[in-house]
C-alpha positions in Angstrom: -58.1 168.9 -148.7 -54.7 169.6 -150.0 -53.1 166.8 -148.6 -55.3 164.9 -150.6 -53.9 166.6 -154.0 -51.0 164.5 -154.4 -52.7 161.3 -154.2 -54.8 162.5 -156.5 -52.3 163.4 -158.9 -50.5 160.2 -158.5 -53.7 158.5 -159.2 -54.3 160.5 -162.4 -50.8 160.0 -163.9 -50.8 155.9 -163.4 -54.5 156.1 -165.1 -52.8 158.4 -168.2 -50.3 155.6 -168.2 -52.2 152.5 -168.2 -54.4 153.7 -170.9 -51.1 154.8 -172.9 -49.9 150.9 -172.7 -53.0 149.6 -173.8 -52.6 151.6 -177.0 -49.3 150.9 -177.2 -50.4 147.1 -177.1 -52.8 146.9 -179.3 -50.5 149.1 -181.8 -47.7 146.3 -181.5 -50.6 143.9 -183.0 -51.3 144.3 -186.8 -54.0 142.8 -188.9 -53.6 141.4 -192.7 -56.4 141.3 -194.4 -56.9 138.5 -196.8 -59.2 138.0 -199.4 -59.5 134.4 -200.6 -61.7 132.2 -202.9 -64.2 130.5 -201.2 -63.2 127.1 -202.0 -59.7 127.7 -199.9 -61.8 128.3 -196.5 -61.3 125.1 -194.5 -57.7 124.9 -195.7 -56.6 128.9 -195.0 -58.6 128.6 -191.6 -55.9 125.6 -190.7 -53.0 128.0 -191.8 -53.9 131.0 -189.5 -52.9 129.7 -186.0 -49.4 128.2 -187.7 -49.0 131.3 -189.4 -49.9 133.4 -186.1 -47.8 131.4 -184.2 -44.7 132.0 -186.0 -45.6 135.8 -186.0 -46.5 136.6 -183.3 -47.5 140.6 -183.8 -49.4 139.6 -187.1 -53.5 139.0 -186.7 -54.9 137.2 -190.3 -58.4 138.6 -190.9 -60.1 136.7 -194.1 -62.5 137.9 -196.6 -63.9 134.7 -198.1 -66.2 134.9 -201.4 -66.1 134.4 -205.3 -63.2 135.5 -206.9 -64.6 138.1 -209.1 -66.9 139.5 -206.4 -63.5 139.7 -204.1 -61.5 141.9 -207.2 -64.5 144.0 -207.6 -64.1 145.1 -204.1 -60.6 145.9 -204.3 -61.0 147.3 -207.7 -63.5 149.6 -205.5 -61.2 150.5 -202.6 -61.6 147.4 -200.0 -58.9 147.4 -198.1 -57.2 144.8 -198.8 -53.5 142.9 -198.0 -53.4 139.6 -199.7 -55.6 138.4 -202.6 -55.7 134.2 -203.0 -58.0 133.9 -206.2 -59.0 130.4 -207.6 -58.3 131.8 -211.1 -55.7 133.9 -212.8 -58.6 136.1 -214.1 -59.3 137.9 -211.3 -55.2 138.9 -210.6 -55.1 139.9 -214.3 -57.5 142.3 -214.1 -56.1 144.0 -211.2 -52.8 144.0 -212.9 -54.0 145.9 -215.7 -54.8 148.2 -213.8 -52.0 148.2 -211.5 -53.3 147.4 -208.1 -51.1 144.7 -207.6 -47.6 144.2 -206.9 -46.5 142.4 -209.9 -43.6 140.9 -208.8 -45.6 139.1 -205.5 -47.2 137.3 -207.9 -46.9 133.2 -207.6 -49.1 130.7 -208.7 -49.4 128.2 -206.0 -52.3 125.5 -206.3 -54.0 123.4 -209.3 -57.7 121.7 -208.7 -59.7 119.7 -210.7 -63.5 120.4 -211.9 -66.0 117.5 -210.9 -69.7 116.9 -211.2 -71.7 115.7 -208.0 -74.7 114.3 -206.6 -76.3 114.0 -203.3 -75.1 111.3 -201.5 -77.0 107.9 -202.6 -78.6 109.0 -205.7 -77.9 107.4 -208.7 -76.7 109.8 -211.5 -76.3 112.1 -213.3 -73.0 109.7 -214.2 -71.7 111.9 -216.8 -71.8 116.1 -217.4 -73.2 115.0 -220.6 -76.4 113.2 -218.7 -76.7 117.2 -217.4 -78.7 117.3 -220.9 -81.8 114.9 -219.6 -84.9 115.3 -218.8 -84.6 113.8 -215.4 -82.0 116.6 -214.6 -84.4 119.4 -213.2 -81.8 121.8 -211.0 -77.8 122.1 -212.0 -76.1 124.1 -209.0 -73.5 126.2 -210.4 -71.1 129.7 -209.7 -72.1 132.4 -211.7 -69.9 132.3 -214.6 -69.1 135.6 -214.4 -67.7 136.3 -210.9 -67.2 132.5 -209.9 -64.3 130.9 -211.6 -65.6 127.0 -211.0 -68.4 128.5 -212.2 -66.7 130.1 -215.1 -64.7 126.9 -215.6 -68.5 124.9 -215.3 -69.5 127.1 -218.3 -66.4 125.8 -220.4 -67.0 122.2 -219.8 -70.5 122.2 -220.9 -69.6 124.5 -223.9 -67.2 122.2 -225.2 -69.7 119.2 -225.1 -72.0 121.4 -226.9 -75.2 121.5 -223.9 -74.4 124.5 -222.9 -77.6 125.9 -224.1 -79.6 123.0 -223.4 -79.1 123.0 -219.6 -78.8 126.8 -219.0 -82.6 126.8 -218.3 -81.8 124.3 -215.5 -78.6 126.1 -214.0 -79.0 127.7 -210.7 -76.7 130.1 -210.2 -74.9 130.5 -206.4 -72.8 133.3 -205.8 -69.9 130.8 -204.7 -68.2 127.1 -205.4 -69.6 126.7 -201.7 -72.7 127.6 -202.0 -73.3 125.5 -205.6 -72.2 122.2 -203.3 -74.6 123.1 -200.3 -77.4 123.0 -202.9 -76.6 119.8 -203.8 -75.8 118.5 -200.0 -79.4 119.5 -199.0 -81.1 118.3 -201.9 -82.3 121.3 -203.9 -80.2 120.6 -206.7 -80.2 117.4 -208.5 -76.5 118.0 -209.5 -73.7 120.5 -209.2 -70.5 122.0 -210.8 -67.6 122.3 -208.0 -63.9 121.5 -207.3 -62.8 118.3 -206.6 -61.6 119.3 -202.9 -65.1 120.6 -202.1 -66.4 117.1 -202.8 -63.3 116.0 -200.7 -64.7 118.0 -197.6 -68.5 117.2 -198.0 -70.1 114.1 -196.4 -73.7 115.0 -197.9 -72.4 114.6 -202.2 -70.7 112.0 -204.2 -68.2 112.5 -207.3 -70.0 111.0 -210.4 -67.4 112.3 -212.9 -64.0 114.0 -213.3 -64.6 117.0 -215.8 -62.9 115.8 -219.3 -59.7 117.1 -220.2 -59.2 119.7 -222.0 -62.6 120.7 -222.0 -62.2 123.7 -219.5 -58.8 126.2 -218.9 -56.6 124.5 -216.1 -57.8 125.5 -212.5 -55.1 127.2 -210.7 -54.6 129.7 -208.0 -52.7 132.7 -208.3 -51.9 135.0 -205.0 -50.3 138.4 -205.0 -49.8 141.2 -202.4 -52.3 144.1 -203.1 -50.8 147.7 -204.2 -52.9 149.6 -201.5 -51.5 147.1 -198.7 -51.0 148.8 -195.5 -47.5 146.7 -194.8 -46.4 145.4 -197.9 -43.1 144.1 -196.2 -46.2 141.8 -194.0 -48.0 140.8 -197.1 -44.9 139.5 -198.6 -44.0 137.8 -195.8 -47.6 135.7 -196.3 -46.9 135.0 -199.8 -43.6 133.6 -198.9 -45.3 131.1 -196.4 -48.2 130.5 -198.5 -45.6 129.1 -201.0 -43.8 127.1 -198.6 -43.5 123.8 -197.3 -46.2 124.3 -193.9 -48.5 125.3 -195.9 -48.1 122.8 -198.8 -48.9 120.0 -196.2 -51.9 121.3 -195.0 -53.1 122.8 -199.0 -52.0 118.9 -199.7 -54.0 117.3 -197.2 -57.4 119.2 -198.5 -56.8 117.5 -201.7 -55.2 120.5 -203.9 -52.1 119.7 -205.9 -49.4 122.4 -205.1 -47.0 123.9 -207.5 -43.5 123.4 -207.8 -41.7 127.7 -207.2 
């Protein structure tokens, strides 16, 4: 039995060393949590492997949704490192509460607002026609939490038809859900971003929002003050403003903003 003790001791040491190495390996790889507007979903999923290849110690974890809902999550203490919104207001709200690093904020992208119908349908062919009796259901993001919905409300108010069409509006949790309602024929029309319509095979654009009918669609990004690694989060923001990211955003129809 005594002859077994050195062997058992060696096994115990090796076991402890293996566990220690495994933990060290996990600690060497860091995860950044990025809250991102739903309309950026496909572009950001394409960018993730590009970023991770050039930053081998970092894994990106995305939380997609309506920008207003994402802002509320951050205000409630959700562990987020970077926030990429589809409108200035959610970032403004966080800034007013001291919840972002102000010097990291950048306006990166622009978009357009469009009216879509199921592919093959004949109309409506303008935002004004949404008031026609033949249009029964209109998909629109919840204006209080979805920037595309707020922009859409602004357009309809500028045309003086918001109160007329409100009873037929189906409010959605984000712009992608509004697009889905039109794709599946569960809405006669929807108000979404041009980039969403560009990616869909199930809808067609019948009108672009009139110039001046809504605030400019601008996508800002910033590091959240409570980020567990502000330096890594800053590096990600710099990457999103760089040429590799701009090429991907442009491919999906976004207009990039010069620094």
